[in-house]
C-alpha positions, -999 to 999 in steps of 0.1 A, spaced: -78 53 -331 -55 81 -321 -19 74 -335 9 88 -315 46 87 -322 68 87 -291 102 103 -297 129 95 -271 165 84 -267 176 48 -267 190 38 -233 222 16 -230 207 -8 -205 172 -10 -220 155 2 -251 137 31 -235 134 45 -200 109 24 -179 87 54 -172 83 62 -209 75 26 -217 50 25 -188 33 56 -201 30 42 -235 15 10 -221 -11 30 -201 -20 50 -231 -25 19 -252 -49 6 -226 -69 38 -232 -71 30 -269 -41 50 -282 -18 34 -308 18 43 -297 48 39 -320 84 46 -310 111 65 -328 144 61 -309 173 85 -311 203 63 -313 232 87 -309 239 116 -286 256 149 -294 248 175 -319 256 153 -349 235 125 -335 205 146 -330 207 162 -365 210 127 -380 179 116 -360 159 146 -372 167 136 -408 156 100 -402 125 112 -384 115 135 -413 116 106 -437 93 86 -414 69 114 -410 67 118 -448 58 82 -451 35 76 -421 7 97 -406 6 103 -369 -20 124 -351 5 136 -324 43 135 -320 50 132 -283 87 140 -275 102 131 -242 129 154 -229 137 188 -245 163 174 -270 138 150 -284 115 180 -288 142 198 -308 146 167 -330 108 164 -337 107 202 -345 136 201 -369 121 170 -385 90 190 -394 65 174 -371 33 195 -370 15 186 -338 42 183 -311 37 176 -274 69 178 -253 74 162 -219 101 180 -199 118 163 -170 136 178 -140 170 181 -156 155 199 -186 144 229 -166 160 229 -131 195 223 -144 201 254 -164 224 249 -195 226 260 -231 200 235 -243 174 245 -217 175 281 -228 164 269 -263 131 255 -250 111 288 -251 125 295 -286 116 261 -300 82 262 -282 73 295 -298 88 292 -333 76 256 -339 43 261 -321 45 232 -297 9 222 -289 16 213 -253 44 212 -228 41 188 -200 62 195 -168 64 173 -138 60 197 -109 49 232 -99 85 242 -95 92 233 -131 61 252 -143 73 283 -124 108 281 -138 99 273 -174 72 300 -174 54 289 -206 18 297 -212 11 263 -228 27 243 -200 7 219 -178 17 199 -147 13 162 -152 36 140 -131 44 105 -143 19 79 -130 25 47 -111 12 13 -121 -5 0 -90 -6 -35 -104 32 -35 -107 41 -17 -74 23 -29 -43 30 -38 -7 40 -73 4 55 -90 35 91 -77 40 104 -111 50 89 -127 19 105 -101 -3 139 -106 14 137 -144 9 130 -139 -28 161 -116 -31 183 -138 -8 187 -109 17 193 -115 54 161 -114 74 175 -94 103 199 -71 85 191 -34 84 188 -25 47 184 10 32 179 16 -4 197 45 -21 177 62 -48 200 55 -78 235 50 -90 263 63 -67 281 77 -98 251 99 -107 261 133 -95 224 144 -92 216 116 -67 242 129 -43 256 95 -30 282 113 -8 255 128 13 238 94 17 271 79 28 276 106 54 241 100 68 247 62 71 282 67 87 267 91 113 243 64 125 270 40 138 249 10 129 256 -20 107 235 -10 77 236 -24 42 232 5 17 220 -8 -17 222 12 -49 192 10 -72 211 3 -104 210 -23 -131 178 -37 -116 150 -47 -140 121 -24 -135 97 -53 -129 119 -64 -99 120 -30 -82 89 -37 -61 107 -65 -43 135 -42 -33 111 -16 -21 93 -42 1 125 -58 13 142 -27 26 137 -9 59 135 24 41 144 44 10 169 72 14 168 98 -14 195 125 -12 191 141 -47 204 176 -54 173 183 -75 144 164 -91 112 171 -109 87 145 -98 109 115 -91 94 82 -102 113 62 -77 97 81 -48 62 74 -62 69 37 -69 82 33 -33 51 51 -20 29 26 -39 46 -1 -19 41 17 14 79 19 18 91 44 44 110 72 28 135 99 39 142 124 12 158 157 6 133 185 0 135 188 -38 111 188 -67 75 179 -57 85 155 -29 69 176 -1 37 178 -21 38 140 -28 43 132 9 17 155 22 12 158 60 3 123 71 19 97 47 45 86 72 74 97 50 98 125 58 116 152 39 145 174 51 171 199 40 206 187 31 218 188 67 233 154 76 221 156 112 185 164 102 184 135 77 200 111 102 174 119 128 146 110 105 164 78 93 170 66 128 135 74 138 121 51 111 147 24 120 138 24 157 100 25 149 100 -2 122 64 -11 129 54 23 114 58 6 81 24 -10 86 7 24 90 25 40 61 0 59 39 21 63 8 -1 44 -15 -33 61 -1 -16 94 -7 -10 86 -44 -46 75 -47 -57 108 -31 -35 127 -57 -49 106 -86 -15 95 -97 -23 60 -108 -10 54 -143 -44 51 -160 -55 84 -145 -24 101 -158 -29 85 -192 -63 101 -194 -49 135 -186 -24 132 -213 -51 119 -237 -70 151 -231 -40 171 -242 -37 151 -274 -74 157 -281 -70 194 -276 -43 198 -302 -55 216 -332 
């Protein structure tokens, strides 16, 4: 059995990010033994302390692969002396240029990372590493699926006839661009409830996707956003800014729309979906994910191939 150590940061509202936990679960279903090492503290001192703790663990236990999630976790694994390192980079690691991101090529070369996973072609182009491969996060179709909208609203105690739009995150998250979403909603001159997707258990998200009229994503940048793919698996209508791999995910006939950051353009697409609410039944989001082979078990097998190729 392949033994893999996941290195990632501890989250304040949950032990690890839902997509990392989901990836571990999908790999375990393919016969991989996954163990977690959690980085408890942020900042330079916190990461240095984590590398010391990780080094002690690696000296005591044998792992076939160390899989670090986010660049800073990759730095920690490298400084801890891990030999076979695979690093998953997210949108902010590459697209948002900062001092840390400039260290990625240096660490990749000096510590001989065995594989670098990026989430979109845009990230692959910007990072420009020979050992990078595009593997988006997958979606668990058993967890995210379409159901009757009214049934979902009853379970969440939402009004049946209220127009409800989901916002793709926390309004205080600068990247998610809540101010633009507010401008779009204000321009519609309709009584609309805008719900932030924050502090919601991951296992409850499918109810929100099914209960809403549409998901509005106004992010300034993304890699391959999980929330978009999870909503697509529920056949939720989506209007999103043209960032990351969203145009690729939507394709031409999924029934979802992307736009530039112009309020009027976004508003036109939102109002079109609200006025043609029956289009929900013909939404092809889930079929598009199937076409792209983005189910969680398919992604797990692609990652497993990278593990097996490490020498």
